[in-house]
N, C-alpha and C positions, 0 to 999 in steps of 0.2 A: 400488573403495571401498565399504565396507559402510556402509548407512544404518542409523541407530538410532532406533527408533520407540518411544522412551521419552518420559515426560513429564519435562521439564527441571527439574533442581533449582536452587534459588535460595538466596541468602543474604538472609533476610527482613529483618534490621536494616539491611543495606546498602540494600535496597529502599526502606526508610522514609526514609533519609537523602536518597536521590536524589529520591524523591517530594516531600519537603519543599522542595527547591531548586526544583521546578517548580511548587510549589502556588500561588504568588502571582499567576500571570498565564498567559495562553495562550502556549505554546511559540513558535509561529511568528508573529512580529509583522510588520507592514508593512515593507517593505524600505527601507533608507535611501538607496539608490541609485534610479536610474530603473527598475530591473527590478521586475517584480511578483512577489511570493513566492506560490508554489503548493505546497501541502502536501497529500499523500494519505495519510490513516490507513486502513490496510486490513489484511486477513488473508488468507493465501495461498489458502485453499480455499473462501472465499465465492465462489460463482459470479458474483456481481455485481461483486466486486473485480476478478476475472480478465477479465470482459467489459470493465470500464472501462479496464483496462491495455491490453488487446489491441486493442480496437476504437475507443477514444476518446483515450487519453493517448498512444498511439503516433503519432497524427496530429500531436500537438504536437511530439514528438520529432523527427518526420521533417521538420518545417518549420524549416529553420536560421533563416530570417528571424524567425518568430514566437518560437522558443526563445530567440533572442538578448535578448528583453526579459523573460525569466522565469527566476526561481530556483526549480527544481523540487527538492522534498524528499519522499522516501519513508519511511514509518514502518510496517514490518511487525509490528504487534502486534494491532490492532483490537480484538475483544471477548474476548480472552484474559483469564484471571483469576488472580491471585495467591491460592494457598491457604494456609491457616494451618499446613500442614505443611511449609512452606518449598519448595513446588513451584508451578508454574503449569500451568493446564489450558486448552486451546483449544476453541473453539466446536465445531469439526469434528472433534475428536479428536487423538490423538498425532501423526498424520502431519502436521496443520496446524502443531502445535508445531515438529516437524522443519523443514518448509519455511520457517516464519517465521524460524527460526533461521539457515537456510541463506542466505536472502536478506539477512537483517541482516549475516552474515559477508561476503557478497559485496559489499555496500554499504561495509563496513569495508575490505575487501581492495582494492577498487578505487573509490576516493572520488570520481573524476570521473564525472559523470553519463553521458558518452559510453562509460564503461568498464563501469559496473555495470547500466545500464539494459537493455542487450541480453540480459544473463543473467537479470534479473528478468523481462523480457518473455518470454523463451524458457520459463521455468518456468511462468509464468502461462499461456502459450499451451497448454502441456500439460495444465494444469488446465482451462482451457477446453474442450479436446479430450477430456477425462476419461481422460488418458494420464499423469497426474502421477507414478505410480511410476517413469516413465522420465526423471525430472528430471535425473540424472546425465549423460544423453546431450548435455545443454546445453554441457557443457565441450568435448567433441569438436566439437560443431556450430559453436562459436564460436572454436575454436582457444585455448582458455583453460587454464591450469595449474591443475588442482583442488586442488593442495596447501594454498594458503593458506586456502581455504574449508573444506577438510576438516579441517585442523589446528585452525581457529577453532571449529568446532561439535562435534567430538569432543573437543577439549582443554578445554572449558568456558568460553572466552571469548565464545563466542556466547550463552551464558546471561547474561552480564554485559551484553552489547549489548541483549539483549531486555528485561533489567531496566530499561535506561535508556529504551527505547521505551515500556515499560509506565508508567514515571513520567511521561513527557511527555504521553502519551495520556490518562492519568487526571488530568493537571492542566489539560486544556483548558478553556477558558471561552469560550463555554457548552459544557458537556460534551457529548461526542459521543453520539448515540443510536444509531447503526448504522454500518455500513460498506458501501461506500466513503463515507468522510467526507472531503469535499474543501473545503479552506480557501484562500481568495484573500485576500491582505493581511490576514490575521487574521480574516476573516468567512467563516463557514461557508455553504456554498451549499445545504445541506439536500437536499431531493429534486430540485433543479434542477442537480444536480452535472453531468450530462451536458453542460450548456451552458456548461461552464467557460470556453471561449475567448471567449465574449461578455463574461464578467465580467473576463477578463485584460485585454481591449481597453478596457473601461470604466474599469479601475483604472489603466491605463498613463498616466503624465503626461510621458513623454519626447517627444522630437521625431522619432526614428526610427520612424514608425509602420509596422509590417509591413502587407504586402498584405492579409493575413487580417483586419486591423482597419480597412481603408480602407471608406469609406462605400459604395462601389460593391460590394465583395465581402464585406461583413460578413454573416455568417449564422450561424444555429445549426446545430450538427451534427445531422442528421437523426435523429429519435427512432425507436425501435422502436415497434411497434404497442402500443397501450394494454394493460396487463396488469392483471388483477384482483389480483395479488400485487405489492406495491411492490418495485422493483428494489434491495432493501437486505437486509442481514443484521443483524437488530436485536440489541441487547444483551440480556443476561439471557435468552437463549433457546438451550437445548442442542438442537441439530439432530440427530435421529436419522438413521441411514442411509436408512431408509424414507422419512421426511419429506423429507429432502434430495433424493431421487429423485423424489418427487412434485413438489416445487417446480421442480426443474430441468426435469422432463419437460413441465411446464405453462407454462414461461416461456423461459429463456435458450437452452437447447439444442435446443428443439424448435420455434423460430421457424420 
């Protein structure tokens, strides 16, 4: 299956209509059920997004007890931008646009979290290991049929999905400042996003309290050593290959 490393084309008037529909409020609102809503706004090649998915979010997904009180939502758009020539560009270049779209297609093809999260995790683990050109190996590794995802991103529907993610991300209130941007019951966690489980436990109003939220075992996920560079990819910053290498070498991948 051939990978396309082109900047994705979009229908700009359609984007404006979708954006208008999201513009009045935050997309992810507090859940009406006992479950706590958890939304992750991210981009595929931001090393801090990959780190969060691989080393933090996966802990939630692996804990069936804790996951049972959470509605998890993934939005693979992040700091990408719509351009006036009806295209979008991504902070880390065309390959990020490709992988954002691939992950959007996977979420669409396999709507259940237990079906699409393993694929997203697999791709982001390759990003974390700096092996992301091998992303197609995730189909074989997970025993997944690549056809629905391939047809989605090569046939143009992936662009429409990214358009929707763009609209809802750009409609966030307060606006996102960087990625990963983690929101619990409508409230962004800002730089404290790595401690998201504590916020989930505080927000949960149900009676089936998971062990992770019990007074005896409640704890924050251990943080990495303090870094001089904040563990986020800021908006309005075009990251060059050299700069990204320097940031990665001094932070995430050289800990």
